[in-house]
Backbone as JSON Lines, residues from 0, in Angstrom:
{"i":0,"aa":"X","n":[0.8,-1.18,0.02],"ca":[-0.02,0.0,0.02],"c":[0.87,1.27,-0.01]}
{"i":1,"aa":"X","n":[1.94,1.27,0.75],"ca":[2.82,2.44,0.81],"c":[3.42,2.73,-0.56]}
{"i":2,"aa":"X","n":[3.86,1.68,-1.29],"ca":[4.44,1.89,-2.62],"c":[3.43,2.46,-3.58]}
{"i":3,"aa":"X","n":[2.19,1.94,-3.49],"ca":[1.13,2.44,-4.37],"c":[0.83,3.92,-4.1]}
{"i":4,"aa":"X","n":[0.84,4.3,-2.79],"ca":[0.59,5.7,-2.43],"c":[1.7,6.6,-2.92]}
{"i":5,"aa":"X","n":[2.94,6.14,-2.86],"ca":[4.07,6.94,-3.36],"c":[3.96,7.11,-4.86]}
{"i":6,"aa":"X","n":[3.64,6.03,-5.56],"ca":[3.51,6.12,-7.02],"c":[2.38,7.06,-7.43]}
{"i":7,"aa":"X","n":[1.28,7.03,-6.68],"ca":[0.14,7.88,-6.99],"c":[0.33,9.33,-6.48]}
{"i":8,"aa":"X","n":[1.27,9.49,-5.56],"ca":[1.49,10.81,-4.96],"c":[0.5,11.21,-3.91]}
{"i":9,"aa":"X","n":[-0.33,10.25,-3.46],"ca":[-1.31,10.55,-2.42],"c":[-1.79,9.25,-1.79]}
{"i":10,"aa":"X","n":[-2.43,9.41,-0.66],"ca":[-3.01,8.25,0.03],"c":[-4.28,7.83,-0.7]}
{"i":11,"aa":"X","n":[-4.46,6.54,-1.03],"ca":[-5.67,6.14,-1.7],"c":[-6.95,6.48,-0.91]}
{"i":12,"aa":"X","n":[-7.95,6.91,-1.59],"ca":[-9.23,7.26,-0.96],"c":[-9.79,6.03,-0.21]}
{"i":13,"aa":"X","n":[-10.27,6.27,0.97],"ca":[-10.96,5.22,1.73],"c":[-10.08,4.17,2.34]}
{"i":14,"aa":"X","n":[-8.76,4.29,2.2],"ca":[-7.85,3.32,2.82],"c":[-7.79,3.57,4.31]}
{"i":15,"aa":"X","n":[-8.09,2.57,5.14],"ca":[-8.0,2.78,6.6],"c":[-6.55,2.78,7.07]}
{"i":16,"aa":"X","n":[-6.32,3.41,8.18],"ca":[-5.02,3.31,8.81],"c":[-4.86,1.95,9.47]}
{"i":17,"aa":"X","n":[-3.66,1.45,9.6],"ca":[-3.41,0.17,10.25],"c":[-2.48,0.38,11.42]}
{"i":18,"aa":"X","n":[-2.88,-0.06,12.59],"ca":[-2.02,-0.05,13.79],"c":[-1.76,-1.48,14.19]}
{"i":19,"aa":"X","n":[-0.49,-1.86,14.14],"ca":[-0.04,-3.19,14.59],"c":[0.55,-3.05,15.96]}
{"i":20,"aa":"X","n":[0.0,-3.77,16.92],"ca":[0.48,-3.7,18.31],"c":[1.38,-4.91,18.51]}
{"i":21,"aa":"X","n":[2.63,-4.63,18.91],"ca":[3.54,-5.74,19.19],"c":[4.12,-5.59,20.61]}
{"i":22,"aa":"X","n":[4.57,-6.68,21.16],"ca":[5.12,-6.73,22.53],"c":[6.55,-6.29,22.52]}
{"i":23,"aa":"X","n":[6.83,-5.12,23.12],"ca":[8.17,-4.58,23.15],"c":[8.98,-4.99,24.37]}
{"i":24,"aa":"X","n":[8.41,-5.78,25.25],"ca":[9.1,-6.1,26.5],"c":[9.61,-7.51,26.54]}
{"i":25,"aa":"X","n":[9.21,-8.34,25.55],"ca":[9.56,-9.74,25.61],"c":[10.84,-10.05,24.82]}
{"i":26,"aa":"X","n":[11.41,-11.16,25.13],"ca":[12.53,-11.85,24.51],"c":[13.34,-11.24,23.39]}
{"i":27,"aa":"X","n":[14.12,-12.09,22.75],"ca":[15.06,-11.73,21.74],"c":[14.38,-11.45,20.42]}
{"i":28,"aa":"X","n":[14.96,-10.6,19.62],"ca":[14.38,-10.21,18.34],"c":[14.33,-11.37,17.35]}
{"i":29,"aa":"X","n":[15.19,-12.37,17.54],"ca":[15.14,-13.5,16.57],"c":[13.89,-14.36,16.79]}
{"i":30,"aa":"X","n":[13.11,-14.07,17.83],"ca":[11.84,-14.78,18.06],"c":[10.69,-14.06,17.44]}
{"i":31,"aa":"X","n":[10.88,-12.88,16.87],"ca":[9.8,-12.13,16.2],"c":[9.34,-12.9,14.98]}
{"i":32,"aa":"X","n":[8.06,-12.85,14.73],"ca":[7.53,-13.51,13.51],"c":[7.9,-12.65,12.28]}
{"i":33,"aa":"X","n":[7.83,-13.26,11.13],"ca":[8.09,-12.53,9.9],"c":[7.09,-11.43,9.7]}
{"i":34,"aa":"X","n":[5.84,-11.68,10.11],"ca":[4.81,-10.66,9.98],"c":[5.15,-9.39,10.82]}
{"i":35,"aa":"X","n":[5.64,-9.59,12.03],"ca":[6.03,-8.44,12.86],"c":[7.16,-7.65,12.2]}
{"i":36,"aa":"X","n":[8.16,-8.36,11.69],"ca":[9.26,-7.68,11.02],"c":[8.77,-6.95,9.78]}
{"i":37,"aa":"X","n":[7.85,-7.55,9.01],"ca":[7.27,-6.86,7.84],"c":[6.54,-5.6,8.27]}
{"i":38,"aa":"X","n":[5.76,-5.68,9.34],"ca":[5.02,-4.49,9.8],"c":[6.01,-3.37,10.23]}
{"i":39,"aa":"X","n":[7.1,-3.77,10.88],"ca":[8.1,-2.77,11.26],"c":[8.74,-2.11,10.05]}
{"i":40,"aa":"X","n":[8.96,-2.87,9.02],"ca":[9.59,-2.35,7.81],"c":[8.61,-1.56,6.91]}
{"i":41,"aa":"X","n":[7.31,-1.79,7.07],"ca":[6.31,-1.05,6.33],"c":[5.76,0.15,7.06]}
{"i":42,"aa":"X","n":[6.11,0.3,8.33],"ca":[5.51,1.34,9.16],"c":[5.95,2.75,8.74]}
{"i":43,"aa":"X","n":[4.96,3.65,8.71],"ca":[5.23,5.06,8.47],"c":[5.6,5.76,9.79]}
{"i":44,"aa":"X","n":[5.02,5.25,10.85],"ca":[5.31,5.82,12.19],"c":[5.35,4.68,13.21]}
{"i":45,"aa":"X","n":[6.24,4.78,14.16],"ca":[6.38,3.76,15.19],"c":[6.24,4.46,16.55]}
{"i":46,"aa":"X","n":[5.28,3.98,17.33],"ca":[4.99,4.48,18.68],"c":[5.67,3.54,19.66]}
{"i":47,"aa":"X","n":[6.46,4.09,20.56],"ca":[7.25,3.27,21.49],"c":[6.89,3.59,22.93]}
{"i":48,"aa":"X","n":[6.47,2.57,23.65],"ca":[6.24,2.7,25.09],"c":[7.6,2.77,25.79]}
{"i":49,"aa":"X","n":[7.67,3.32,27.01],"ca":[8.89,3.29,27.77],"c":[9.35,1.83,27.98]}
{"i":50,"aa":"X","n":[10.63,1.6,27.9],"ca":[11.18,0.27,28.1],"c":[11.19,-0.58,26.84]}
{"i":51,"aa":"X","n":[10.92,0.04,25.69],"ca":[10.94,-0.67,24.42],"c":[12.35,-1.26,24.15]}
{"i":52,"aa":"X","n":[12.37,-2.52,23.79],"ca":[13.64,-3.16,23.44],"c":[14.23,-2.46,22.21]}
{"i":53,"aa":"X","n":[15.36,-1.82,22.36],"ca":[15.95,-1.05,21.26],"c":[16.35,-1.92,20.08]}
{"i":54,"aa":"X","n":[16.56,-3.2,20.3],"ca":[16.87,-4.12,19.22],"c":[15.72,-4.24,18.24]}
{"i":55,"aa":"X","n":[14.5,-4.1,18.75],"ca":[13.34,-4.14,17.88],"c":[13.35,-2.98,16.92]}
{"i":56,"aa":"X","n":[13.73,-1.81,17.41],"ca":[13.76,-0.61,16.56],"c":[14.79,-0.74,15.44]}
{"i":57,"aa":"X","n":[15.83,-1.54,15.68],"ca":[16.85,-1.74,14.65],"c":[16.26,-2.41,13.4]}
{"i":58,"aa":"X","n":[15.15,-3.14,13.59],"ca":[14.52,-3.86,12.45],"c":[13.55,-2.98,11.7]}
{"i":59,"aa":"X","n":[13.26,-1.8,12.21],"ca":[12.25,-0.9,11.6],"c":[12.8,-0.11,10.42]}
{"i":60,"aa":"X","n":[11.89,0.34,9.6],"ca":[12.24,1.2,8.49],"c":[12.98,2.41,9.0]}
{"i":61,"aa":"X","n":[14.09,2.78,8.39],"ca":[14.94,3.87,8.88],"c":[14.29,5.22,8.82]}
{"i":62,"aa":"X","n":[13.42,5.45,7.82],"ca":[12.8,6.77,7.68],"c":[11.44,6.85,8.37]}
{"i":63,"aa":"X","n":[11.05,5.83,9.11],"ca":[9.76,5.88,9.83],"c":[9.89,6.88,10.96]}
{"i":64,"aa":"X","n":[8.84,7.68,11.17],"ca":[8.85,8.59,12.31],"c":[8.74,7.78,13.59]}
{"i":65,"aa":"X","n":[9.42,8.2,14.62],"ca":[9.4,7.51,15.92],"c":[8.82,8.45,16.95]}
{"i":66,"aa":"X","n":[7.79,7.97,17.65],"ca":[7.15,8.74,18.67],"c":[7.34,7.98,19.99]}
{"i":67,"aa":"X","n":[8.07,8.57,20.91],"ca":[8.31,7.92,22.22],"c":[7.19,8.35,23.14]}
{"i":68,"aa":"X","n":[6.36,7.42,23.55],"ca":[5.19,7.71,24.39],"c":[5.57,7.8,25.86]}
{"i":69,"aa":"X","n":[4.88,8.64,26.56],"ca":[5.01,8.69,28.03],"c":[3.83,7.87,28.56]}
{"i":70,"aa":"X","n":[3.89,6.59,28.27],"ca":[2.76,5.68,28.52],"c":[2.58,5.37,30.01]}
{"i":71,"aa":"X","n":[1.35,5.37,30.41],"ca":[1.0,4.97,31.76],"c":[0.15,3.72,31.66]}
{"i":72,"aa":"X","n":[0.69,2.57,32.08],"ca":[-0.02,1.32,31.91],"c":[-1.3,1.26,32.7]}
{"i":73,"aa":"X","n":[-1.49,2.19,33.66],"ca":[-2.73,2.21,34.4],"c":[-3.86,2.82,33.59]}
{"i":74,"aa":"X","n":[-3.5,3.58,32.54],"ca":[-4.49,4.23,31.68],"c":[-4.17,3.98,30.19]}
{"i":75,"aa":"X","n":[-4.24,2.67,29.77],"ca":[-3.87,2.41,28.39],"c":[-4.8,3.04,27.36]}
{"i":76,"aa":"X","n":[-6.03,3.33,27.76],"ca":[-6.98,3.97,26.83],"c":[-6.49,5.37,26.42]}
{"i":77,"aa":"X","n":[-5.87,6.07,27.35],"ca":[-5.33,7.42,27.05],"c":[-4.19,7.3,26.06]}
{"i":78,"aa":"X","n":[-3.35,6.3,26.19],"ca":[-2.23,6.07,25.26],"c":[-2.79,5.73,23.9]}
{"i":79,"aa":"X","n":[-3.79,4.88,23.85],"ca":[-4.39,4.47,22.58],"c":[-5.03,5.69,21.9]}
{"i":80,"aa":"X","n":[-5.72,6.53,22.69],"ca":[-6.35,7.72,22.11],"c":[-5.31,8.66,21.53]}
{"i":81,"aa":"X","n":[-4.18,8.77,22.21],"ca":[-3.07,9.62,21.74],"c":[-2.54,9.09,20.4]}
{"i":82,"aa":"X","n":[-2.37,7.82,20.28],"ca":[-1.89,7.19,19.06],"c":[-2.9,7.4,17.95]}
{"i":83,"aa":"X","n":[-4.15,7.11,18.23],"ca":[-5.18,7.18,17.2],"c":[-5.35,8.63,16.68]}
{"i":84,"aa":"X","n":[-5.16,9.6,17.58],"ca":[-5.29,11.0,17.2],"c":[-4.2,11.42,16.2]}
{"i":85,"aa":"X","n":[-3.1,10.72,16.19],"ca":[-1.99,11.06,15.31],"c":[-2.01,10.31,13.99]}
{"i":86,"aa":"X","n":[-2.95,9.41,13.8],"ca":[-3.05,8.62,12.6],"c":[-3.74,9.36,11.49]}
{"i":87,"aa":"X","n":[-3.33,9.1,10.25],"ca":[-3.98,9.63,9.06],"c":[-4.43,8.47,8.17]}
{"i":88,"aa":"X","n":[-5.44,8.64,7.37],"ca":[-5.9,7.52,6.51],"c":[-4.8,6.96,5.65]}
{"i":89,"aa":"X","n":[-4.76,5.64,5.56],"ca":[-3.78,4.95,4.74],"c":[-2.43,4.77,5.39]}
{"i":90,"aa":"X","n":[-2.24,5.32,6.59],"ca":[-0.93,5.23,7.26],"c":[-0.79,3.88,7.96]}
{"i":91,"aa":"X","n":[0.43,3.34,7.96],"ca":[0.76,2.15,8.68],"c":[1.55,2.54,9.91]}
{"i":92,"aa":"X","n":[1.13,2.01,11.04],"ca":[1.84,2.32,12.3],"c":[2.06,1.04,13.09]}
{"i":93,"aa":"X","n":[3.09,1.08,13.9],"ca":[3.36,0.02,14.84],"c":[3.44,0.64,16.23]}
{"i":94,"aa":"X","n":[2.73,0.02,17.17],"ca":[2.82,0.41,18.57],"c":[3.63,-0.69,19.26]}
{"i":95,"aa":"X","n":[4.86,-0.34,19.64],"ca":[5.68,-1.29,20.4],"c":[5.3,-1.06,21.88]}
{"i":96,"aa":"X","n":[4.42,-1.91,22.33],"ca":[3.77,-1.7,23.64],"c":[4.52,-2.4,24.75]}
{"i":97,"aa":"X","n":[4.43,-1.8,25.95],"ca":[4.98,-2.5,27.13],"c":[4.03,-3.66,27.43]}
{"i":98,"aa":"X","n":[4.45,-4.5,28.37],"ca":[3.7,-5.75,28.6],"c":[2.26,-5.49,29.01]}
{"i":99,"aa":"X","n":[2.0,-4.51,29.89],"ca":[0.65,-4.22,30.35],"c":[-0.24,-3.77,29.21]}
{"i":100,"aa":"X","n":[0.27,-2.87,28.36],"ca":[-0.51,-2.39,27.2],"c":[-0.73,-3.48,26.18]}
{"i":101,"aa":"X","n":[0.33,-4.31,25.97],"ca":[0.2,-5.39,24.99],"c":[-0.88,-6.35,25.4]}
{"i":102,"aa":"X","n":[-0.94,-6.66,26.68],"ca":[-1.99,-7.63,27.15],"c":[-3.36,-7.1,26.92]}
{"i":103,"aa":"X","n":[-3.55,-5.77,26.94],"ca":[-4.85,-5.16,26.67],"c":[-5.21,-5.26,25.2]}
{"i":104,"aa":"X","n":[-4.16,-5.3,24.34],"ca":[-4.35,-5.41,22.91],"c":[-5.2,-4.31,22.3]}
{"i":105,"aa":"X","n":[-5.99,-4.64,21.32],"ca":[-6.83,-3.66,20.62],"c":[-8.0,-3.19,21.43]}
{"i":106,"aa":"X","n":[-8.26,-3.83,22.58],"ca":[-9.44,-3.44,23.37],"c":[-9.29,-2.03,23.97]}
{"i":107,"aa":"X","n":[-8.08,-1.48,23.98],"ca":[-7.89,-0.14,24.51],"c":[-8.33,0.96,23.54]}
{"i":108,"aa":"X","n":[-8.59,0.63,22.33],"ca":[-9.08,1.6,21.35],"c":[-10.62,1.67,21.42]}
{"i":109,"aa":"X","n":[-11.13,2.79,21.89],"ca":[-12.56,2.96,22.05],"c":[-13.3,3.1,20.75]}
{"i":110,"aa":"X","n":[-12.71,3.81,19.81],"ca":[-13.37,4.08,18.53],"c":[-12.39,3.72,17.42]}
{"i":111,"aa":"X","n":[-12.66,2.67,16.71],"ca":[-11.72,2.23,15.67],"c":[-12.16,2.65,14.29]}
{"i":112,"aa":"X","n":[-13.04,3.63,14.19],"ca":[-13.53,4.12,12.92],"c":[-12.36,4.58,12.03]}
{"i":113,"aa":"X","n":[-12.21,3.96,10.89],"ca":[-11.12,4.34,9.98],"c":[-9.77,3.8,10.36]}
{"i":114,"aa":"X","n":[-9.7,2.95,11.37],"ca":[-8.42,2.38,11.79],"c":[-8.57,0.86,11.98]}
{"i":115,"aa":"X","n":[-7.71,0.1,11.39],"ca":[-7.66,-1.34,11.59],"c":[-6.63,-1.61,12.66]}
{"i":116,"aa":"X","n":[-6.95,-2.5,13.58],"ca":[-6.08,-2.85,14.7],"c":[-5.69,-4.34,14.56]}
{"i":117,"aa":"X","n":[-4.41,-4.63,14.68],"ca":[-3.99,-6.04,14.77],"c":[-2.98,-6.18,15.89]}
{"i":118,"aa":"X","n":[-3.07,-7.28,16.6],"ca":[-2.19,-7.56,17.76],"c":[-1.32,-8.73,17.33]}
{"i":119,"aa":"X","n":[0.02,-8.47,17.3],"ca":[0.95,-9.5,16.85],"c":[1.93,-9.8,17.96]}
{"i":120,"aa":"X","n":[2.13,-11.07,18.25],"ca":[3.04,-11.46,19.31],"c":[4.29,-12.11,18.76]}
{"i":121,"aa":"X","n":[5.09,-12.63,19.65],"ca":[6.28,-13.34,19.25],"c":[5.89,-14.68,18.7]}
{"i":122,"aa":"X","n":[6.86,-15.42,18.18],"ca":[6.58,-16.72,17.55],"c":[6.11,-17.75,18.55]}
{"i":123,"aa":"X","n":[6.32,-17.56,19.83],"ca":[5.89,-18.49,20.83],"c":[5.06,-17.71,21.86]}
{"i":124,"aa":"X","n":[3.95,-18.27,22.23],"ca":[3.07,-17.59,23.19],"c":[3.36,-18.11,24.59]}
{"i":125,"aa":"X","n":[3.36,-17.21,25.57],"ca":[3.53,-17.64,26.94],"c":[2.44,-18.61,27.36]}
{"i":126,"aa":"X","n":[1.23,-18.41,26.87],"ca":[0.1,-19.29,27.2],"c":[0.22,-20.68,26.57]}
{"i":127,"aa":"X","n":[0.87,-20.74,25.39],"ca":[0.97,-22.0,24.68],"c":[2.18,-22.81,25.07]}
{"i":128,"aa":"X","n":[3.14,-22.18,25.76],"ca":[4.37,-22.87,26.06],"c":[4.18,-23.93,27.13]}
{"i":129,"aa":"X","n":[4.89,-25.02,27.05],"ca":[4.74,-26.08,28.03],"c":[5.76,-25.94,29.15]}
{"i":130,"aa":"X","n":[6.58,-24.92,29.09],"ca":[7.56,-24.67,30.16],"c":[7.32,-23.28,30.72]}
{"i":131,"aa":"X","n":[7.83,-23.05,31.93],"ca":[7.69,-21.72,32.57],"c":[8.68,-20.76,31.86]}
{"i":132,"aa":"X","n":[8.16,-19.71,31.31],"ca":[8.98,-18.75,30.57],"c":[9.29,-17.48,31.42]}
{"i":133,"aa":"X","n":[9.14,-17.62,32.74],"ca":[9.42,-16.44,33.59],"c":[10.9,-16.13,33.5]}
{"i":134,"aa":"X","n":[11.23,-14.79,33.44],"ca":[12.64,-14.39,33.32],"c":[13.42,-14.81,34.57]}
{"i":135,"aa":"X","n":[14.64,-15.2,34.37],"ca":[15.58,-15.53,35.46],"c":[15.08,-16.74,36.25]}
{"i":136,"aa":"X","n":[14.25,-17.6,35.63],"ca":[13.75,-18.79,36.34],"c":[14.77,-19.9,36.23]}
{"i":137,"aa":"X","n":[15.12,-20.45,37.36],"ca":[16.06,-21.57,37.39],"c":[15.41,-22.7,38.14]}
{"i":138,"aa":"X","n":[15.43,-23.89,37.57],"ca":[14.85,-25.03,38.24],"c":[16.0,-25.89,38.75]}
{"i":139,"aa":"X","n":[15.95,-26.21,40.05],"ca":[16.98,-27.0,40.66],"c":[16.35,-28.32,41.14]}
{"i":140,"aa":"X","n":[16.94,-29.44,40.77],"ca":[16.39,-30.73,41.18],"c":[17.0,-31.12,42.52]}
{"i":141,"aa":"X","n":[16.11,-31.66,43.37],"ca":[16.55,-32.17,44.66],"c":[16.82,-31.12,45.69]}
{"i":142,"aa":"X","n":[17.05,-31.56,46.97],"ca":[17.33,-30.63,48.06],"c":[18.72,-30.02,48.05]}
C-alpha cells in the first residue's frame, strides 16, 4: 500500500489506517515473527512505550517517524487515544507496547472508525508454552 501511495503521490481514498500492536518487552528479536518484522519495515510511524527493546527498533524502516510515548499502563486507553489522534488515513503504524498495554491489545481503542487494529506477538506464546517462561527462572532438582 505504501508503494502504491508513493507512485500515486497521495493516500488512496478510503484506505484505513493500520495499527499493529507488538510486545516490546519480551525476549530476543530473533523470536519475532516474519509478519512483525514486515510491519516494522512497512511502518510510516512507530510508537514506542517506555522500556521498548531497542533491538526491535533496529529492524524498523529507517525513515519511519518515531514517537516515544510517556505511557502509563494504568491508563492504556489514554495512550491508545493519543496514538489514534496522530493517525492519518492509509498510514501504517506500529505500537511497540509495554507488557501491560500489549496484554490489553486492541481493546484499549474505544473508537476504531477508519483504523484497523492487529495484535501481533512473538513466535511463541507464553500461554501456549509447556515450560515456565518467567525471566531468570532456574529449576533445581533435589534438596
